[in-house]
PQR file with spaces between the fields and no chain letter, atoms N, CA, C, O and H, PARSE charges and radii, in Angstrom:
ATOM       1  N    UNK     1      15.842   11.989   10.939 -0.4000 1.5000
ATOM       2  CA   UNK     1      15.286   10.687   11.326 -0.0000 2.0000
ATOM       3  C    UNK     1      15.915    9.578   10.481  0.5500 1.7000
ATOM       4  O    UNK     1      15.900    9.649    9.252 -0.5500 1.4000
ATOM       5  N    UNK     2      16.457    8.571   11.128 -0.4000 1.5000
ATOM       6  CA   UNK     2      17.106    7.473   10.419 -0.0000 2.0000
ATOM       7  C    UNK     2      16.320    6.185   10.601  0.5500 1.7000
ATOM       8  O    UNK     2      15.846    5.881   11.696 -0.5500 1.4000
ATOM       9  H    UNK     2      16.469    8.514   12.126  0.4000 1.0000
ATOM      10  N    UNK     3      16.192    5.442    9.529 -0.4000 1.5000
ATOM      11  CA   UNK     3      15.519    4.145    9.586 -0.0000 2.0000
ATOM      12  C    UNK     3      16.529    3.043    9.320  0.5500 1.7000
ATOM      13  O    UNK     3      17.371    3.165    8.431 -0.5500 1.4000
ATOM      14  H    UNK     3      16.577    5.689    8.640  0.4000 1.0000
ATOM      15  N    UNK     4      16.446    1.986   10.078 -0.4000 1.5000
ATOM      16  CA   UNK     4      17.301    0.840    9.763 -0.0000 2.0000
ATOM      17  C    UNK     4      16.627   -0.003    8.679  0.5500 1.7000
ATOM      18  O    UNK     4      15.485    0.257    8.301 -0.5500 1.4000
ATOM      19  H    UNK     4      15.762    1.887   10.801  0.4000 1.0000
ATOM      20  N    UNK     5      17.336   -1.005    8.189 -0.4000 1.5000
ATOM      21  CA   UNK     5      16.838   -1.784    7.055 -0.0000 2.0000
ATOM      22  C    UNK     5      15.483   -2.429    7.313  0.5500 1.7000
ATOM      23  O    UNK     5      14.599   -2.385    6.458 -0.5500 1.4000
ATOM      24  H    UNK     5      18.264   -1.217    8.496  0.4000 1.0000
ATOM      25  N    UNK     6      15.318   -3.023    8.481 -0.4000 1.5000
ATOM      26  CA   UNK     6      14.069   -3.737    8.765 -0.0000 2.0000
ATOM      27  C    UNK     6      12.889   -2.769    8.880  0.5500 1.7000
ATOM      28  O    UNK     6      11.779   -3.085    8.453 -0.5500 1.4000
ATOM      29  H    UNK     6      16.036   -3.059    9.176  0.4000 1.0000
ATOM      30  N    UNK     7      13.133   -1.595    9.458 -0.4000 1.5000
ATOM      31  CA   UNK     7      12.048   -0.609    9.562 -0.0000 2.0000
ATOM      32  C    UNK     7      11.664   -0.085    8.188  0.5500 1.7000
ATOM      33  O    UNK     7      10.486    0.117    7.894 -0.5500 1.4000
ATOM      34  H    UNK     7      14.035   -1.338    9.805  0.4000 1.0000
ATOM      35  N    UNK     8      12.672    0.133    7.349 -0.4000 1.5000
ATOM      36  CA   UNK     8      12.417    0.610    5.989 -0.0000 2.0000
ATOM      37  C    UNK     8      11.629   -0.422    5.200  0.5500 1.7000
ATOM      38  O    UNK     8      10.675   -0.088    4.498 -0.5500 1.4000
ATOM      39  H    UNK     8      13.629   -0.032    7.587  0.4000 1.0000
ATOM      40  N    UNK     9      12.037   -1.682    5.322 -0.4000 1.5000
ATOM      41  CA   UNK     9      11.340   -2.759    4.616 -0.0000 2.0000
ATOM      42  C    UNK     9       9.896   -2.869    5.100  0.5500 1.7000
ATOM      43  O    UNK     9       8.978   -3.046    4.299 -0.5500 1.4000
ATOM      44  H    UNK     9      12.812   -1.954    5.893  0.4000 1.0000
ATOM      45  N    UNK    10       9.700   -2.764    6.411 -0.4000 1.5000
ATOM      46  CA   UNK    10       8.354   -2.850    6.979 -0.0000 2.0000
ATOM      47  C    UNK    10       7.493   -1.711    6.465  0.5500 1.7000
ATOM      48  O    UNK    10       6.324   -1.910    6.135 -0.5500 1.4000
ATOM      49  H    UNK    10      10.446   -2.621    7.061  0.4000 1.0000
ATOM      50  N    UNK    11       8.067   -0.515    6.396 -0.4000 1.5000
ATOM      51  CA   UNK    11       7.331    0.649    5.916 -0.0000 2.0000
ATOM      52  C    UNK    11       6.941    0.468    4.455  0.5500 1.7000
ATOM      53  O    UNK    11       5.809    0.754    4.066 -0.5500 1.4000
ATOM      54  H    UNK    11       9.017   -0.353    6.664  0.4000 1.0000
ATOM      55  N    UNK    12       7.894   -0.015    3.641 -0.4000 1.5000
ATOM      56  CA   UNK    12       7.606   -0.232    2.221 -0.0000 2.0000
ATOM      57  C    UNK    12       6.523   -1.281    2.036  0.5500 1.7000
ATOM      58  O    UNK    12       5.643   -1.138    1.187 -0.5500 1.4000
ATOM      59  H    UNK    12       8.814   -0.248    3.957  0.4000 1.0000
ATOM      60  N    UNK    13       6.595   -2.342    2.840 -0.4000 1.5000
ATOM      61  CA   UNK    13       5.594   -3.400    2.755 -0.0000 2.0000
ATOM      62  C    UNK    13       4.220   -2.860    3.144  0.5500 1.7000
ATOM      63  O    UNK    13       3.216   -3.168    2.502 -0.5500 1.4000
ATOM      64  H    UNK    13       7.310   -2.459    3.530  0.4000 1.0000
ATOM      65  N    UNK    14       4.190   -2.051    4.205 -0.4000 1.5000
ATOM      66  CA   UNK    14       2.934   -1.476    4.664 -0.0000 2.0000
ATOM      67  C    UNK    14       2.336   -0.554    3.602  0.5500 1.7000
ATOM      68  O    UNK    14       1.133   -0.596    3.343 -0.5500 1.4000
ATOM      69  H    UNK    14       5.005   -1.801    4.726  0.4000 1.0000
ATOM      70  N    UNK    15       3.175    0.273    2.993 -0.4000 1.5000
ATOM      71  CA   UNK    15       2.684    1.189    1.966 -0.0000 2.0000
ATOM      72  C    UNK    15       2.183    0.414    0.746  0.5500 1.7000
ATOM      73  O    UNK    15       1.181    0.789    0.137 -0.5500 1.4000
ATOM      74  H    UNK    15       4.152    0.307    3.204  0.4000 1.0000
ATOM      75  N    UNK    16       2.879   -0.660    0.395 -0.4000 1.5000
ATOM      76  CA   UNK    16       2.460   -1.485   -0.740 -0.0000 2.0000
ATOM      77  C    UNK    16       1.094   -2.113   -0.461  0.5500 1.7000
ATOM      78  O    UNK    16       0.225   -2.142   -1.333 -0.5500 1.4000
ATOM      79  H    UNK    16       3.693   -0.964    0.890  0.4000 1.0000
ATOM      80  N    UNK    17       0.915   -2.617    0.767 -0.4000 1.5000
ATOM      81  CA   UNK    17      -0.358   -3.226    1.154 -0.0000 2.0000
ATOM      82  C    UNK    17      -1.467   -2.185    1.131  0.5500 1.7000
ATOM      83  O    UNK    17      -2.581   -2.449    0.677 -0.5500 1.4000
ATOM      84  H    UNK    17       1.621   -2.593    1.475  0.4000 1.0000
ATOM      85  N    UNK    18      -1.141   -0.996    1.631 -0.4000 1.5000
ATOM      86  CA   UNK    18      -2.129    0.083    1.676 -0.0000 2.0000
ATOM      87  C    UNK    18      -2.555    0.473    0.261  0.5500 1.7000
ATOM      88  O    UNK    18      -3.741    0.659   -0.011 -0.5500 1.4000
ATOM      89  H    UNK    18      -0.236   -0.782    2.000  0.4000 1.0000
ATOM      90  N    UNK    19      -1.570    0.597   -0.640 -0.4000 1.5000
ATOM      91  CA   UNK    19      -1.897    0.935   -2.029 -0.0000 2.0000
ATOM      92  C    UNK    19      -2.754   -0.148   -2.667  0.5500 1.7000
ATOM      93  O    UNK    19      -3.698    0.146   -3.401 -0.5500 1.4000
ATOM      94  H    UNK    19      -0.606    0.446   -0.420  0.4000 1.0000
ATOM      95  N    UNK    20      -2.427   -1.378   -2.387 -0.4000 1.5000
ATOM      96  CA   UNK    20      -3.189   -2.487   -2.964 -0.0000 2.0000
ATOM      97  C    UNK    20      -4.636   -2.438   -2.504  0.5500 1.7000
ATOM      98  O    UNK    20      -5.553   -2.639   -3.301 -0.5500 1.4000
ATOM      99  H    UNK    20      -1.660   -1.617   -1.791  0.4000 1.0000
ATOM     100  N    UNK    21      -4.846   -2.169   -1.210 -0.4000 1.5000
ATOM     101  CA   UNK    21      -6.210   -2.080   -0.679 -0.0000 2.0000
ATOM     102  C    UNK    21      -6.961   -0.931   -1.319  0.5500 1.7000
ATOM     103  O    UNK    21      -8.136   -1.062   -1.661 -0.5500 1.4000
ATOM     104  H    UNK    21      -4.101   -2.005   -0.563  0.4000 1.0000
ATOM     105  N    UNK    22      -6.276    0.209   -1.485 -0.4000 1.5000
ATOM     106  CA   UNK    22      -6.904    1.378   -2.107 -0.0000 2.0000
ATOM     107  C    UNK    22      -7.265    1.067   -3.555  0.5500 1.7000
ATOM     108  O    UNK    22      -8.361    1.394   -4.009 -0.5500 1.4000
ATOM     109  H    UNK    22      -5.321    0.316   -1.207  0.4000 1.0000
ATOM     110  N    UNK    23      -6.339    0.432   -4.283 -0.4000 1.5000
ATOM     111  CA   UNK    23      -6.593    0.081   -5.683 -0.0000 2.0000
ATOM     112  C    UNK    23      -7.784   -0.855   -5.801  0.5500 1.7000
ATOM     113  O    UNK    23      -8.639   -0.661   -6.665 -0.5500 1.4000
ATOM     114  H    UNK    23      -5.448    0.166   -3.913  0.4000 1.0000
ATOM     115  N    UNK    24      -7.851   -1.859   -4.951 -0.4000 1.5000
ATOM     116  CA   UNK    24      -8.965   -2.808   -4.971 -0.0000 2.0000
ATOM     117  C    UNK    24     -10.273   -2.080   -4.685  0.5500 1.7000
ATOM     118  O    UNK    24     -11.291   -2.341   -5.326 -0.5500 1.4000
ATOM     119  H    UNK    24      -7.156   -2.017   -4.249  0.4000 1.0000
ATOM     120  N    UNK    25     -10.239   -1.165   -3.719 -0.4000 1.5000
ATOM     121  CA   UNK    25     -11.447   -0.415   -3.359 -0.0000 2.0000
ATOM     122  C    UNK    25     -11.898    0.454   -4.527  0.5500 1.7000
ATOM     123  O    UNK    25     -13.087    0.507   -4.840 -0.5500 1.4000
ATOM     124  H    UNK    25      -9.412   -0.953   -3.198  0.4000 1.0000
ATOM     125  N    UNK    26     -10.958    1.131   -5.167 -0.4000 1.5000
ATOM     126  CA   UNK    26     -11.284    2.009   -6.293 -0.0000 2.0000
ATOM     127  C    UNK    26     -11.825    1.193   -7.469  0.5500 1.7000
ATOM     128  O    UNK    26     -12.815    1.568   -8.097 -0.5500 1.4000
ATOM     129  H    UNK    26      -9.992    1.087   -4.913  0.4000 1.0000
ATOM     130  N    UNK    27     -11.158    0.067   -7.756 -0.4000 1.5000
ATOM     131  CA   UNK    27     -11.588   -0.781   -8.882 -0.0000 2.0000
ATOM     132  C    UNK    27     -12.997   -1.335   -8.631  0.5500 1.7000
ATOM     133  O    UNK    27     -13.838   -1.338   -9.530 -0.5500 1.4000
ATOM     134  H    UNK    27     -10.354   -0.238   -7.246  0.4000 1.0000
ATOM     135  N    UNK    28     -13.246   -1.802   -7.403 -0.4000 1.5000
ATOM     136  CA   UNK    28     -14.554   -2.384   -7.096 -0.0000 2.0000
ATOM     137  C    UNK    28     -15.643   -1.317   -7.028  0.5500 1.7000
ATOM     138  O    UNK    28     -16.825   -1.623   -7.186 -0.5500 1.4000
ATOM     139  H    UNK    28     -12.564   -1.799   -6.672  0.4000 1.0000
ATOM     140  N    UNK    29     -15.248   -0.061   -6.793 -0.4000 1.5000
ATOM     141  CA   UNK    29     -16.221    1.018   -6.681 -0.0000 2.0000
ATOM     142  C    UNK    29     -16.519    1.660   -8.039  0.5500 1.7000
ATOM     143  O    UNK    29     -17.529    2.346   -8.197 -0.5500 1.4000
ATOM     144  H    UNK    29     -14.288    0.188   -6.664  0.4000 1.0000
ATOM     145  N    UNK    30     -15.636    1.434   -9.018 -0.4000 1.5000
ATOM     146  CA   UNK    30     -15.847    2.055  -10.319 -0.0000 2.0000
ATOM     147  C    UNK    30     -16.909    1.289  -11.113  0.5500 1.7000
ATOM     148  O    UNK    30     -16.847    0.062  -11.194 -0.5500 1.4000
ATOM     149  H    UNK    30     -14.816    0.876   -8.889  0.4000 1.0000
ATOM     150  N    UNK    31     -17.867    1.986  -11.692 -0.4000 1.5000
ATOM     151  CA   UNK    31     -18.998    1.330  -12.361 -0.0000 2.0000
ATOM     152  C    UNK    31     -18.644    0.691  -13.704  0.5500 1.7000
ATOM     153  O    UNK    31     -19.378   -0.178  -14.175 -0.5500 1.4000
ATOM     154  H    UNK    31     -17.917    2.982  -11.626  0.4000 1.0000
ATOM     155  N    UNK    32     -17.539    1.098  -14.330 -0.4000 1.5000
ATOM     156  CA   UNK    32     -17.243    0.601  -15.675 -0.0000 2.0000
ATOM     157  C    UNK    32     -16.493   -0.715  -15.715  0.5500 1.7000
ATOM     158  O    UNK    32     -16.142   -1.184  -16.799 -0.5500 1.4000
ATOM     159  H    UNK    32     -16.943    1.804  -13.947  0.4000 1.0000
ATOM     160  N    UNK    33     -16.234   -1.329  -14.563 -0.4000 1.5000
ATOM     161  CA   UNK    33     -15.459   -2.571  -14.574 -0.0000 2.0000
ATOM     162  C    UNK    33     -16.341   -3.810  -14.694  0.5500 1.7000
ATOM     163  O    UNK    33     -15.831   -4.930  -14.716 -0.5500 1.4000
ATOM     164  H    UNK    33     -16.518   -0.949  -13.683  0.4000 1.0000
């Protein structure tokens, strides 16, 4: 499977956004913050 530059960039951006949402959820759910 080959990805062109724009698809790769879109995938990286999507994964970054997903990680950010997960991090925010984990931080807001942790009681020690």
